[in-house]
C-alpha positions as CSV (number, residue, x, y, z in Angstrom):
1,M,136.0,87.1,150.0
2,P,132.3,86.5,150.4
3,K,131.2,86.0,153.6
4,S,128.0,84.5,155.4
5,T,125.8,84.9,158.1
6,D,125.5,81.4,158.8
7,D,129.0,79.5,159.7
8,D,127.4,76.3,157.7
9,V,126.4,77.8,154.7
10,D,129.2,77.8,151.6
11,P,128.4,81.2,149.9
12,Y,129.5,79.5,146.5
13,R,127.1,76.7,146.7
14,V,123.9,77.2,144.8
15,D,121.2,76.2,147.3
16,A,117.3,76.5,148.1
17,Q,118.3,79.8,150.1
18,L,120.4,80.8,147.5
19,L,118.0,80.6,144.8
20,S,114.9,82.0,147.0
21,D,117.0,85.2,147.9
22,L,118.6,85.4,144.4
23,W,114.2,85.4,143.0
24,I,113.3,88.6,145.4
25,F,116.2,90.4,144.6
26,H,115.5,89.8,140.9
27,A,111.9,91.1,142.0
28,A,113.6,94.2,143.4
29,A,115.9,94.6,140.5
30,R,113.2,94.6,137.9
31,F,111.3,97.0,139.6
32,G,113.2,99.3,141.3
33,S,111.7,99.2,144.7
34,I,111.3,97.2,147.4
35,T,107.8,97.9,147.7
36,A,107.1,97.1,144.3
37,A,108.7,94.0,144.7
38,A,106.7,93.2,147.8
39,N,103.5,93.8,146.1
40,R,104.4,91.6,143.1
41,L,105.7,89.0,145.4
42,R,102.7,89.2,147.9
43,V,105.4,89.4,151.2
44,T,106.0,92.4,153.6
45,Q,108.3,95.1,152.4
46,G,110.8,94.0,155.5
47,A,111.0,90.5,153.8
48,V,112.5,91.5,150.7
49,S,115.1,94.2,152.6
50,Q,116.0,91.1,154.9
51,R,116.8,88.7,152.0
52,V,118.2,91.3,150.0
53,I,120.5,92.2,153.0
54,R,121.2,88.0,153.6
55,L,122.1,88.0,150.2
56,E,124.7,91.1,150.0
57,G,126.4,89.4,153.2
58,R,126.6,86.3,151.5
59,L,128.1,87.4,148.3
60,G,130.2,90.1,149.8
61,A,129.2,93.0,147.9
62,P,126.3,95.7,148.0
63,L,124.0,95.1,145.1
64,F,121.6,98.3,145.6
65,L,122.2,102.1,145.9
66,R,119.7,103.7,147.8
67,K,119.2,107.1,147.9
68,S,116.0,108.9,148.7
69,G,114.2,105.6,149.0
70,R,115.1,104.8,145.6
71,L,117.1,101.8,144.2
72,S,119.5,101.9,141.6
73,L,122.0,98.8,140.9
74,T,125.7,98.5,141.7
75,E,128.3,97.3,139.6
76,A,127.9,93.7,141.4
77,G,123.9,94.0,141.1
78,A,123.8,94.4,137.5
79,A,126.2,91.7,137.1
80,V,123.9,89.4,139.1
81,S,120.8,90.8,137.7
82,S,121.8,90.1,133.9
83,A,122.5,86.8,135.0
84,M,119.0,86.3,136.7
85,N,117.5,87.5,133.7
86,E,119.1,84.8,131.2
87,V,118.5,82.2,133.8
88,A,114.7,83.3,133.8
89,A,114.6,83.1,130.0
90,R,116.1,80.0,129.9
91,L,113.8,78.5,132.0
92,N,110.4,80.1,130.7
93,S,111.6,78.6,127.2
94,T,111.9,75.5,128.6
95,L,109.0,74.9,131.1
96,S,107.0,76.3,128.1
97,R,107.7,73.1,126.3
98,F,106.5,70.7,129.2
99,D,103.5,73.0,129.9
100,Q,102.0,73.1,126.1
101,V,102.7,69.4,125.9
102,Q,100.3,68.9,128.9
103,R,97.8,71.6,128.5
104,A,97.7,71.8,124.7
105,S,95.8,75.0,125.6
106,L,96.6,78.5,125.1
107,V,95.2,81.7,126.8
108,V,95.1,84.7,123.8
109,S,95.2,88.5,124.4
110,C,94.2,90.5,122.0
111,L,92.7,94.1,121.8
112,P,88.9,93.8,122.1
113,S,88.2,95.0,117.9
114,L,90.5,92.6,116.9
115,A,88.8,89.5,118.9
116,T,85.3,91.0,117.7
117,E,85.9,92.1,114.5
118,W,88.5,89.3,113.2
119,L,89.4,86.9,115.4
120,V,86.3,85.3,116.6
121,P,84.8,84.7,113.6
122,R,87.8,83.0,112.2
123,L,88.4,80.3,114.8
124,D,86.6,77.3,113.2
125,G,89.4,77.7,111.0
126,F,92.1,77.5,113.6
127,Y,90.1,74.3,115.0
128,L,90.0,72.5,111.9
129,E,94.0,72.7,111.7
130,H,94.7,72.3,115.3
131,P,92.0,70.4,117.0
132,D,94.7,69.3,119.4
133,V,94.7,73.2,120.5
134,E,92.2,74.5,122.6
135,L,92.2,78.6,122.7
136,F,91.0,81.0,125.6
137,I,90.4,84.7,124.4
138,R,90.7,87.8,126.0
139,A,89.6,90.8,124.8
140,E,91.3,93.6,126.7
141,S,93.2,97.0,126.2
142,T,96.5,96.6,127.5
143,R,100.5,97.1,126.7
144,A,102.3,94.1,126.1
145,T,104.4,93.6,129.1
146,L,106.4,90.5,130.4
147,E,105.1,91.2,133.7
148,H,101.2,91.2,132.3
149,L,101.8,87.9,130.6
150,E,103.1,86.6,133.9
151,D,100.4,87.9,136.1
152,N,97.8,86.7,133.9
153,G,99.0,83.5,132.7
154,I,98.8,84.7,129.0
155,D,100.5,82.5,126.6
156,V,100.4,84.8,123.5
157,F,99.6,88.5,123.4
158,I,98.9,89.9,119.6
159,G,99.6,93.6,119.7
160,Y,99.2,96.4,117.0
161,Q,102.1,98.5,117.6
162,Q,104.8,100.2,115.7
163,S,107.7,98.7,117.4
164,P,108.2,95.3,118.7
165,A,108.0,95.1,122.8
166,K,110.9,94.7,125.0
167,D,111.4,91.5,126.6
168,L,109.1,89.6,124.8
169,H,109.7,87.1,122.0
170,E,108.1,88.2,118.6
171,L,107.0,85.2,116.8
172,A,105.7,87.0,113.8
173,A,104.7,89.9,112.7
174,L,102.5,91.7,109.9
175,Q,102.1,95.1,108.9
176,E,98.5,96.4,108.4
177,L,97.6,98.9,105.6
178,T,94.9,101.6,106.3
179,V,92.3,103.2,104.4
180,P,89.6,106.2,105.1
181,V,86.3,104.3,105.1
182,C,82.4,105.3,105.7
183,S,79.0,103.8,104.2
184,R,77.7,104.2,100.6
185,A,75.3,106.4,101.1
186,Y,78.1,108.9,103.2
187,R,80.1,108.8,100.5
188,D,77.4,109.7,97.8
189,G,76.4,112.6,100.3
190,M,80.1,114.0,100.8
191,L,79.6,117.4,99.2
192,E,82.5,118.7,97.3
193,K,83.8,122.3,98.2
194,D,87.1,123.7,96.0
195,G,87.9,120.0,95.3
196,A,87.8,119.0,98.9
197,A,85.4,116.7,99.9
198,T,83.2,117.7,103.7
199,L,83.3,115.3,106.1
200,T,83.4,114.2,110.1
201,R,86.1,112.2,111.0
202,L,85.8,109.5,113.1
203,H,88.8,108.1,115.4
204,D,90.2,105.6,117.3
205,D,92.1,107.5,120.3
206,A,94.3,104.9,121.2
207,P,95.0,102.8,117.9
208,W,98.4,101.4,118.9
209,D,98.6,99.5,122.4
210,D,102.5,100.5,122.5
211,L,101.7,104.1,123.4
212,P,100.7,105.1,126.7
213,W,97.5,106.5,127.2
214,K,97.7,110.3,128.2
215,G,93.8,111.0,128.3
216,G,92.2,113.7,126.0
217,P,90.9,113.3,122.0
218,R,93.6,112.4,119.7
219,Q,93.9,111.9,116.0
220,L,97.3,110.1,115.5
221,E,95.8,107.6,112.9
222,W,94.1,110.0,111.0
223,D,97.7,112.3,111.1
224,A,99.2,108.9,110.2
225,W,97.3,109.0,106.8
226,Q,97.6,112.5,106.1
227,A,100.9,112.3,106.4
228,T,101.4,109.5,103.6
229,R,98.7,111.1,101.4
230,P,99.1,114.9,101.2
231,D,97.0,114.9,98.2
232,W,94.1,113.7,99.8
233,R,91.9,117.0,100.6
234,A,89.0,117.8,102.9
235,N,87.2,120.0,104.9
236,I,86.5,118.7,108.1
237,I,83.5,119.8,109.7
238,A,83.5,117.7,113.0
239,D,85.3,115.2,115.0
240,R,84.0,112.4,117.1
241,H,86.4,110.3,119.2
242,F,85.7,107.0,120.3
243,N,88.5,104.2,122.6
244,L,88.2,101.4,120.4
245,S,88.1,101.1,116.3
246,H,85.4,98.9,116.1
247,L,83.4,101.6,117.6
248,A,84.4,104.2,114.9
249,Y,83.7,101.6,112.3
250,H,79.9,101.4,113.5
251,A,79.9,105.0,113.4
252,A,80.9,104.7,110.3
253,L,78.2,102.0,108.9
254,C,75.6,104.3,110.8
255,G,76.4,107.1,108.6
256,Q,78.1,109.3,111.2
257,G,81.4,110.1,109.2
258,V,84.4,108.5,108.0
259,A,87.4,106.2,110.0
260,I,90.5,104.9,109.0
261,G,89.9,101.5,108.3
262,R,92.4,98.6,108.9
263,A,92.4,96.1,106.0
264,V,92.2,93.3,108.4
265,L,89.6,94.7,110.5
266,V,87.4,96.0,107.8
267,N,87.2,92.9,105.9
268,R,83.6,91.4,106.9
269,L,82.1,95.2,107.3
270,I,83.2,95.7,103.5
271,G,82.5,92.5,102.1
272,R,78.9,92.9,103.4
273,G,78.9,96.1,101.7
274,E,78.4,98.0,105.1
275,L,81.3,100.3,104.5
276,I,83.2,101.1,101.0
277,A,86.4,103.2,100.7
278,A,86.1,107.1,101.1
279,S,88.5,108.4,98.6
280,D,89.8,106.5,95.4
281,L,93.5,106.7,96.9
282,A,95.2,103.5,97.8
283,P,95.7,102.5,101.2
284,T,98.7,103.3,103.0
285,P,100.7,101.4,105.5
286,G,100.1,101.6,109.1
287,A,101.3,99.9,112.1
288,S,101.9,96.0,112.4
289,Y,100.3,93.3,114.3
290,R,102.9,91.4,116.5
291,V,102.4,88.2,117.9
292,M,104.3,87.7,121.1
293,T,105.2,85.3,124.1
294,A,107.0,85.1,126.8
295,R,107.9,81.2,126.6
296,P,107.9,80.3,122.5
297,G,108.9,76.8,123.0
298,D,110.4,74.5,120.0
299,S,109.1,74.4,116.9
300,R,106.1,72.2,117.6
301,S,104.8,74.3,120.2
302,A,101.1,75.3,120.4
303,V,102.4,79.0,120.5
304,R,104.1,78.5,117.4
305,K,101.2,76.7,115.7
306,F,98.9,79.7,116.6
307,A,101.3,82.1,115.6
308,H,102.0,80.7,112.3
309,W,98.4,80.5,111.7
310,I,97.3,83.3,112.8
311,I,99.6,85.6,110.3
312,Q,98.8,83.8,107.4
313,A,95.4,84.0,108.0
314,M,95.6,87.5,108.6
315,E,97.7,87.9,105.3
316,R,94.8,86.9,103.6
317,T,92.2,88.4,105.0
318,Q,94.1,91.5,104.4
319,Q,95.0,90.6,100.7
320,E,91.1,89.9,100.2
321,T,90.2,93.6,101.6
322,L,92.7,94.7,98.7
323,A,90.8,93.3,95.8
324,M,87.4,93.9,97.2
325,L,88.5,97.6,97.4
326,R,89.8,97.4,94.0
327,D,86.7,95.6,92.8
328,P,83.8,95.7,95.1
329,A,82.1,92.9,93.2
330,E,85.0,90.6,94.2
331,G,83.4,90.0,98.0
332,P,84.6,87.9,100.4
333,H,86.3,84.4,99.4
């Protein structure tokens, strides 16, 4: 039978003490560390340890195995952790309905390139459709995690990823299309040798935000392009590296080389004639824009309104870019 350190406490009764201890246990289970849980909760390690021990005493079962300073869940601990995950998800979903109705505002996080080249120039379109919703845009390069969204009060995270994020609700997604781009002067000046163009490649070294940054130059997008277009040949004379795609695009429009353009992001640059396709080959599939949240709310929530708008707007932009690549005289509509 479960035991209690306090004779007046019913171990089966859900009270304030049990809920508090369960929440602290939930943090320790998520991070697998007393120290990490204490840092997250802004309490001492001793406070976390004591609350976990009190919970184990109340339930009459060990929740963690402690070996060499590391924690692993026991069978009982895994069951309690799973239940707490479900409770937290249900609470987040329910509370978001009240939160969005009261605030009618959203904190939106996305990559700096997406914010600069695409989202901010189109905000008026969102406000025309949804004048009751206010957006706060955070441009940052980070991974989509539940902890990051909760710690920073982020309502919507727009990622450019190959795979869906764990522990988050994906509200909408659009697969991007990629194509090498450069300035018209640069393409006109590319020398042909043995049927292959001579060029400098411009790289975004961190193209997908679901890949951990390991440092050092990387050419992931170029490798992906070449894998889908083995018939495209080039004599590479140099490589230049950047940590943001729009830096690579601006190097391209300055005549420094060829970058892998994403149809959504290069739309305005192509529309203004600053960039053109560096080859006559059709665009190839890239990663996907994923609109994610911890609190989806119902179908009328501001989060879902924004997710619906942004994916539709991105799709229109993508199709517009493809039309301009086929016929440069098309121009933006």
